[in-house]
N, C-alpha and C positions, 0 to 999 in steps of 0.2 A: 557597757562598762569599758573604760580605757584600760589597756594593758600597760602595766608599769614594769620597769626594769627590776630584776631580782635585787633583794637587799644586799648591800655591800658590793655591788657590781656596777660602778658608775659609768655613764657615758662621758666621752672626752671630746669636746668641741674644739674647733680651730683655735679659739682664744686660750683654751687650756693647754693645747699642744705646742704653742709657740716655744715655751721654755723647754719642753721635751726635745724638740728638734735641735735647739741650741746645745743641749746636754749631749744628745746622741752624736751630733757632728763632732764635738770636741773629744768625746770618748774614742771615736774611731781613729782619730789622729794619734792618741796616746797608745792604743793597742797596736797600731801600725809601727810606732817607734820602738815598741818592745818585741816586735816580730811575733805577735800573737794573732791567731787566725780564728775566724768565726766557725762555730759548729751549730747545727740546728737539730734538735731532737723533737719527737712527737709530744703533743700535749697529753695524750693518753698512754698509760703504761700498765703493765700487770700490777695489781695491788701488792703482790708479793715483793716486787722491787723495793717498795717503800717500807714494808714491814721488816725486811731483812737489812735495809741500809739505815734508815732513820731510827728504827728500833720500835718494837712493840710497846715498850714502856713509855715512849714519848707521847706528849699531848697531840702531836700531829697525827700519829697513827690511831691513837685511841679515840680522838674526838673530832679531828679537823679534816680528815680525808673525804673528798667527794668520790665515793665509790659506788659502783652498781654492777649488776650482772649483765653481760651481753647475751646475745641469742644462743651462744654455746654454753651458757651458765658459768662462764669464767668471770672472776672478779677483776674489774679494771678500774683505774683511778685517774682523775685529773692530777697532774703533777703538782706537788706542794713545794718543790724546790728543784734545782737544776743539776746538782752534782751527781746524784744517783743515776740519772738518765745518761749523762756523759760517760760515766764509768761503764754502764751497761752497753753503750754503743761501742766502746773500745774493746770490751770483752767479746762482743758479738763479732767484731771484725778481726779478732785475734791479734791485737796490736799492743798488748800489755807490756811487751818487752821494748817498745819504742818510746821515744821521748816526744811529748806533745806540749804545745802552748796554745790553749784554746780560750776563746771568749764566747759567750752566748747572751741572748736577750729574749725576753718574751714574757707572757702572762703566766702566773702561778695561781694556785687555788687552795684556799684553806677555809674551812667552815668555822670562822672565829666571830666573836661579837664585834661588829663594825664600830670603829671610833676614829678620832683624828689620827691620820697616819697609818691606819690599819683597815684593810678591805678584804673581802672574800675573793675577789679577783684583783690581784695586784701584779706589779711588774718588777722583774729583777734583771739586772745585768750582772753576769758572773764571769769569773776568770778561773781556769783550772790549769795548773802546771803538773803534768803527769810524767813520772819516770825520774824525777829529780829528788834525791835524798835530802835530809835535813842539812841546811847550810846556806849556801848562796841564794837558793830559791826564796827563802824567807826574806832576805835583804831586798831582793828584786821586787817581790810583791809589795812590801811595805813602801819601797821607793815609788812603785806605781800608784799606791794609795795617795802619797804626798803629791804626785804629779796631777792626779785627778782633782784633788781638792784645790790645788793652786790654779789649775787651768779654768775651773769654773767659779773661782772667786770665793772659796770657803776658807776662812782663816781662823775662826773661833771653833776649835774642835779638840777632842782628846782621843788618842789611841790607847786603848787598854789592852795589855797582853798578859798571857799566862802560859805556863807549860804544864801539860797534863801527864808528862812522863810516858813510859811505855805501858803495855797491857798489864804487866805484873805490878808496876807501881800504882796503877789505878785500882787494881783489886785490893792491894794491901791498904791503901788509903780508905777505900770504901768500907772495908771491914772495920777499920779503926773508927770511922765516922759513925757507923751503925752502933758499935759498942758504946760510943760516947752519948749518942742521942737516945738510945732505948730507954734509959731511966727517966727521960724527960718526954716520952712519947705523948703524954696527955697535954703537954704545953705546946705542942706543934699544931699548926693549922691542919685541917683534915686533908688538904691537898698534899702537904708535906709528909703526913703520915703514910699516904699511899706511895709517894715517891721513895720514902725510906725503904719500903718493902720491894719495890720494883726496880728502882734505879737511884741508889743513894746519892750519887754524884749530882743529880738534879736538885737536891736540897740546897746546895750551895747557891743556886740561882733563884732561890725563893725571894719574893718581895714582901713576905709577911714579917712584921716587926718582931714578934716573939721569936721566930726562927732566927732572924738576923742577930738578935741579942744572944741567943744560945750559941750561935756559931762563933761569936767573938772569943769564947773560951774553948772552942773545939779544936781538933787537930788541923794543922795547916798543910796544904798540899806541898809546900816548899820543903817540908821535913821528910817527904817520901820520895821525891824525885832525886835523880843522881846529881852529883856535883857538876858533871859535864852539862846537864840540862840547865842547872842554875846559872852556870857561867854563860851559856849560850843566850839565855833570857836576858841577863844583865848586859851582855855585849850588844844586843839589839837596842836596848834602851840607850846605852852610851852612844851608839852609832847615829841615832836619830834625834836625840834630845836637843841638839842645837837647831833642829829644823821644825820641830813641833812639840806639843805637849804629849809625851808618851809615858805611861805609867804601868807598873806591874800591879795587877789586880788578882789576888789569890782566890777570889770568889768567882772569877770568870770561868765558865765551863762551856758556854754555848748550848743551844737547845737540842742538838742532834747527837745521837749515840755514837756516831762513827768517828768522832774526833779523837786523835791522840797527838801528843807533842804540842807544838805551839798553837795557841788559839788567840784571836785578836778581834777587837770590836772598835769601831769609830763612832763616837757619840758627840752630839751637840746639844747644849742647853737651850738652844733656840727652837727645839722641836717639841718641848713639853715632855709628857710622860713617856711617849714612844721616842726616846732620844737617840737610839742607835740607827744609823743609816747605812752602815757597812759592817760586815762581819765574816769571819772565816777561820781557817786553820788547817792543820795537817790531818790527813786521814789515810795513812799508809795501809791500813788493814781492810779498807772497803772493797777493793777488787777481789780479795780472797773470800770475803763474806758473800759476794755475789756470784761465786763460782768461777772466778777467773784466777789468773796467776798473781803472785805477789807483785805489787806495783806501788812505788812511792807516789804520793799525791798531796798537793796542797792547793788551796784556792780560797776565793772569797766571793761574796755576792753583795750587790748594792740594791737597796730598796729605792726604786726610781721615784715613787710617789713622795718619799721622804726627802731625798736629796735635792729634788728640784725646788722644794720649798726654800732651800738654802742657796740656790743658784743666784749669783749676783749678775744681773743683766744690765746694770746701769752703765758699766764701762765696756760693754760688748758692742762693737760696731754693727749697726743694723744694715742690711743690704739696701742699696739705692733703689728707689721706686719712682717710676715715671708713669703718669696718667696718659692714656691714649683716648682722646675725645673726638668723636664724630659729631660735628655740629650740624644741626638740621635733621631732616627725616630720610635723606637718601642713603641707600645701601649700595655700595659699588665694590666689585671684586678688587679694584685697584687699592682701595683702602686697606683691605686685609692682606694684600700683597706687601704693603709697606710694613705692617705690623710683623709679618712673617720675616721680612728682611731684617728688621730691627732685632728680633730675637735671635736670628742666626748670627748677627754681627757681634752681639754681646749678651750671652745668656746668664751672666752674673747679675744683671739688672732685672728687677721685676717690672715688666710692662703690664700695667693694670688697665686692661681694656674694658671700657664701659659699654656693655652690650645692650643696655636699655636706653630708649630715647629720652630726651629731656632737654631743657634749655641749656645754653652754654653756661649760664650763671649757676644753675643747679649742679651741673657736672663738674665745674671748677670747685664748687663747695665740697662736693664729694671727694675730689682729688686731694684737697687740703685735709679733709677728715681722715682719709686713708694714708696720710703722711707721705704723699708724693712730693718729691723735691722739684720736679718739672712736669710740664704738661705738653703734649704734642696735640695740636688742634687741627682738624681737617674739616673745612667747610666746602660748600659748593664751588666757590671761586678758587680756593686752593687746589681742589681736586682737578678742576679744569686746566689750571696752569702748572700742574705737576709740582705743587709746593705744599708746605705745611707751616703752621705757626709754632714756634718753639717759645714756651713761656716759662720763665723762672718763677716758681711759686713762693720763694722767700720774700720777706717784707721788703718792699721797694724793688723787687726783681723786675727785670726788663723782659721784653719779648722781641722776637725777630722773625723775619720771613725767610725760610730756607727752601732750597730745592730738595727733591727726594734724595739725591746723592749727598748733599751737604748734611742733611739730618742723619743719614747713616754714618757718615764720618764723625759727626759730633757725638752720636750715641756710642759709637765704638770706643771713643777715647775718654768717656766719662770716668 
């Protein structure tokens, strides 16, 4: 019997990864322009890290963690998200009192039902600003979101934002929400009944229509947060409304328990049911929950599988590709010396070496299929005379005979 990949954990082939590489190269430029630096944390962490950060009442901890006991009978888990690991790393290094701008990338794992845009092994790119209190950091991160969308060609999107207030405001609101919904408990979906008992705030994120209808008449978060928080939320909308579609969404709470203050989500109707491709918010209390010192923190994560579906590659300039064809059956070290000299002269060009034998006609056909703009052809006569044939593969393109030095000069200046 053939061994298959695990459900929800797809293989990624070169043709799949072309868009990934474009996305990753553009992101690195943006992060560099914001003076944000990469951090890498382990895939495996203590299970307690996620129960204390994400929250025992969350679906992630209750149903979706990949957890198991190691040989020391300690529970460890594959990371379901990146922020908790970053905060753990900072606490472990005793750097909570410093300011940091980090970004990270890599696979995450959640035992969810696979569907379009949702996998059990998925990939995220995240940004964490640590040590910066509420204020300018929110503006800078939303500005970064706009830059990311612009650089990769996403124009049809909406940024939803909300303010969850401080810990006291959340508690008072949750008490009011429970009081309002308890008389209607039997009208709620069974999932929402459980949420109301364990984490009432999550009921706001319900996708069930009966719950949504009830919530229309329920308490509003805006009535419980401070005037300063309301003003700050509106100022963000005013600052970015000329650059994108940005809206206040009072039902937005995000799925992780550690959020306080501003939360935001970027959605696109072009993605179907799983329409969010970026989300984040402020989590000033997370460091203390994990045993560290108080530390202001805000960040966001991008779902790579989702955002690359929106990547517009039509207007992205593709790298120049040149086919390197050895005509005939001979193999000579001089041939590969030429190839090495070409790559050394200009490594921004892809030199596609055809390593298998074949007729000149079949190799030229392959060069066209591989989107090569030019071909360098070396046969027995050319090799003997220290020459190559340079062929323009565009329609009506000409070819010429060049010396080894001339082809290096031409290749360098493409």
